[in-house]
C-alpha positions as CSV (number, residue, x, y, z in Angstrom):
1,M,106.6,144.6,119.5
2,L,106.6,146.4,116.2
3,L,107.8,142.4,114.6
4,R,104.2,140.9,116.4
5,G,102.6,143.3,114.9
6,V,104.0,142.4,111.8
7,L,103.2,138.8,111.9
8,A,99.4,139.4,113.4
9,G,98.7,141.0,110.4
10,V,100.3,138.2,108.3
11,Y,98.8,135.4,109.9
12,A,95.3,137.0,109.9
13,Q,95.9,137.3,106.1
14,L,96.6,133.5,105.7
15,A,93.9,132.7,108.2
16,G,91.0,132.6,105.4
17,R,93.4,130.2,102.8
18,L,94.8,127.4,105.2
19,P,93.2,123.9,106.1
20,R,93.7,123.5,109.6
21,P,97.3,124.4,110.0
22,V,100.0,122.9,112.7
23,V,102.9,125.4,113.2
24,L,106.3,124.3,114.3
25,D,108.2,127.1,116.3
26,V,111.6,126.3,116.2
27,G,113.1,128.1,119.2
28,T,109.9,129.0,120.8
29,G,111.9,130.8,123.6
30,R,109.1,132.1,125.7
31,G,106.6,131.7,123.2
32,E,105.5,135.3,122.5
33,N,105.7,134.9,118.9
34,L,104.0,131.5,119.0
35,A,101.2,132.9,121.1
36,T,100.4,135.8,118.5
37,L,100.2,133.4,115.8
38,L,97.7,131.2,118.1
39,R,95.7,133.9,118.9
40,S,95.3,135.0,115.0
41,L,94.8,131.6,113.5
42,A,91.9,130.3,114.7
43,G,92.2,126.5,115.4
44,T,95.7,126.2,114.5
45,E,97.6,123.8,116.6
46,G,101.4,124.8,117.4
47,V,104.6,122.7,118.3
48,T,107.1,124.3,120.2
49,L,110.9,123.4,120.0
50,D,114.1,124.7,121.9
51,V,116.9,123.1,123.8
52,S,116.8,125.0,126.6
53,A,113.8,123.5,129.1
54,E,113.8,127.0,130.8
55,A,112.6,128.3,127.6
56,L,110.1,125.9,127.1
57,H,108.9,126.3,130.9
58,A,108.8,130.1,130.3
59,A,106.8,129.2,127.0
60,R,104.7,127.0,128.6
61,E,103.5,130.0,131.0
62,Q,103.0,132.1,128.4
63,L,100.1,129.8,126.7
64,A,98.6,127.9,129.8
65,E,95.8,128.5,128.2
66,E,96.8,127.1,124.7
67,W,98.2,124.0,127.0
68,R,94.7,123.7,128.6
69,R,93.0,123.5,125.4
70,G,94.7,121.1,123.7
71,R,96.6,123.2,120.9
72,L,100.1,123.0,121.9
73,S,102.9,120.5,122.8
74,A,106.4,120.7,123.3
75,V,109.4,118.9,121.5
């Protein structure tokens, strides 16, 4: 939880400095950090990559709204 708070702060600082970024999250796991990033950076698109099909499924559930909006894809 502490790490996600720190990440949210970093992402908020980057929000005004980046063009419409596309972020690759390698080793997404359940998607908690990617969820924090997508909430913090409006307009960001995410690509999730994990060797585990189970992890990608869990991330897809965690990020269901982002999938529906077309802001997320999986590798």
